[in-house]
C-alpha positions, 0 to 999 in steps of 0.5 A, a space after each residue: 500500500 502506498 503512502 499518503 504524502 503531503 506536499 507543502 510548497 511556497 517561498 517560506 520567506 521566512 518559514 514561520 509558526 503558522 506554517 508549522 501549525 498547518 503541518 501539524 493540522 494536515 498530519 492530524 486531520 488527514 492521517 498523512 504518512 509524511 509531509 514534504 516542505 518544498 521551497 520554491 526556487 524561481 517563482 513563476 510570479 514577478 519575483 520573491 519580495 525581499 528574497 535572501 536567496 533560495 538556499 537561505 530559505 531552504 536552510 531555514 525550513 530545515 532548521 524549522 523542522 529539525 527533529 520533527 517526525 515525518 516532516 522532510 524538507 525537499 530541494 526538488 524545486 530549489 535545484 531546478 534552474 527554471 521557474 517552479 511550476 506546481 504541475 511539473 513538480 507533481 508530475 515528476 513526483 507522481 512518476 517517481 512515486 506512482 504508488 503514493 497518494 499526493 496531497 497538495 497543501 495551500 492557503 485560501 489566498 492561493 485558492 483565489 488565484 488557482 485559476 491563474 496557475 499553469 495547468 490547474 486541471 493537471 494539478 487536480 488530476 495528480 493531487 488532492 488539494 488541502 485548503 488551509 483556512 486563514 484569517 482575512 487579515 493574513 489572506 490580504 497580506 498573502 495576496 499582496 505578496 503574490 503581486 495581485 495587489 500592491 503592499 500599499 493596497 494591502 495595508 489600506 485593506 488591513 486598516 479596514 480589517 482592524 477597524 471593522 474588528 475593533 483592533 485599531 482606531 479609525 483614522 479621522 479623514 481616512 479614505 475607505 479601503 475601496 477608494 484606496 484601491 486602483 481600478 486596475 487591481 484584481 479585486 475579485 477576492 478583496 471585495 469578498 474579504 471586506 464583506 466577510 469582515 463587515 459580517 465579522 463571522 468566521 463561519 461565513 468565511 467557511 461558507 464562502 470557502 465551501 462555495 468556492 470549492 464547489 465551483 472549482 470542483 466543477 471547473 477542474 473535476 478535482 478533490 478539494 478538502 478544507 484544512 481547519 487551522 484555526 486563526 493564524 494571524 502570521 504573515 511572512 511579509 509582516 515578519 520581514 517588516 518586523 526584522 527590518 524595524 529591529 523588532 523581536 520575532 521569537 514568538 513568530 518563528 522557531 528559535 533556530 530560524 530566528 537565530 539564523 535570521 539574526 546571524 546572517 542579517 537577513 531582511 535587514 535594510 541594506 546599509 548604503 556604502 559609498 562604493 566609489 570612496 571605498 574603491 578610491 581608498 583601496 586603489 591608494 593602498 593596494 598594488 595595481 595588480 591586487 586592485 584589479 583583482 579586487 574589482 574582478 572579484 567584486 564583479 564576479 561576486 555580483 554575477 554569482 549573486 544574481 545567478 543564485 538570487 542573493 542580494 547583490 549589494 552584499 556580494 558587491 561590498 564583500 567582494 570589494 573588501 575581501 582583500 582590504 588587508 592585503 597591503 599589510 606585511 606578514 609581521 603587521 598581520 600577525 601583530 594586529 591579529 595578536 593585539 586584537 585577540 584573533 585566533 591564529 591557527 598553526 597554518 596561519 602561524 607558518 603562513 601569516 599571509 593567510 591572516 589577511 582574511 581575518 584581519 580584513 574582516 576586522 578592517 572592513 568593520 572598523 574602517 569601512 563601517 561594515 556591520 553585516 555579519 554575513 559580509 564580515 563572515 564571507 571576508 573572513 572565510 574567503 581563503 580557507 573556506 569552512 565546512 559550514 559555509 553560507 551562500 555568500 561565503 561560497 560566492 566570495 570563495 569562488 569569485 576569488 578563484 575564478 575572476 577574469 584576471 586569474 589565468 594560472 590555475 588548472 581546470 579554471 575554464 571548467 570551474 568557471 562554467 560549473 560555478 554558475 550552475 553548481 556552487 557546491 561542486 565549484 567549491 569542491 573542485 577549487 579546494 581539490 586543485 588548491 590543496 594539490 598545488 600546495 602539496 606539490 609545492 611543499 607549502 603550508 595547508 591550513 587545517 580548515 581547508 582540508 576539513 572544508 574539502 572533506 565536508 564538500 566531498 561528502 555533500 557532493 557524494 550524498 547528492 549523487 547517491 540521492 539523485 
């Protein structure tokens, strides 16, 4: 007998406690054997708002369900180079697991837009659709994220939601929500929401949902079931805005996710750097060859960031400052490291030039005003790597090796091609060539480089085994 597998797609930007509640309710109400979280790679809509990158969203999902029984995180759509269409994913899953029954979990806001999905009739053939009831307030924000209305329009309607429910004072002189919506917007579901709010009856919302299900069942001959999740006034949009304002989000997301967002400075408003001024400073400090290399790394890092949907501004400043301590002598690097209490490995004691990465992160913070921990970490790790590198760490590590000015490394053209479709493999190949060169020349090899290579070889081997 096949399994009953729940598929829960979405951007998960970020995953929050409301998503986890949907998982719990789906497992309990429909007796599902497993639930697979499947973060979107490239959205078929206009884009993912405030997107930190697909791999950060994937990792947050993994942290959120770590230790949760029978809940798995799939990189099925993240690995796909093209856009993530649900019907393609379900067809691939059905082909690989023909004996299993698929249940696709989505929110009521997505149901309002189901007709606009690519091949909704095919989705209905392949899976039972579970629709999670959400509060009207959350639905408004979800529709805004889907680009069907603007965030300003959603905010206007949210004010109406709060006023109708007595959660916020009515602002004097404020225009009705309907008047704040442009005539060109998609309002088919919005007017219904306003009517529901005026009635103030959750039961009425459920009746409206049942009516929509009847219509969709008739149109697509599918099986639509209601997933009762209670009131969930959580929205990824609001959580991102809270982070940008510096507010606490520990009540909204799992602790590990909150810590990840903090450590990697996700969703914070990007600092504005005076790039021309920093370039002028580096030009005066570095040799012409080193300065040309620095610009090459910066531009290559920006290209990789665009390829992997990572914020380009972070990659730009990390690439620009990655070698900002290269003008210092070995004695100066060692002296600064000791005075500032930086950990010096045995490899760095024998090859002090490696310290330019750690000292460079220090200078980037104290001289150039970089406070983003993700940028500082990428600068710090760009020479030796680390077994637990984040996406920006890998981007800078690879950009440093493949920038256009490089011309002596073996397999360079192959690695340049690989870097733009498989960053983990590029890291592995770079480390293999670098360590082989250092061994042949009798140079010191930092233990971190060997540990990083072992880790990435395991990642590549595991991925090949699973594919």
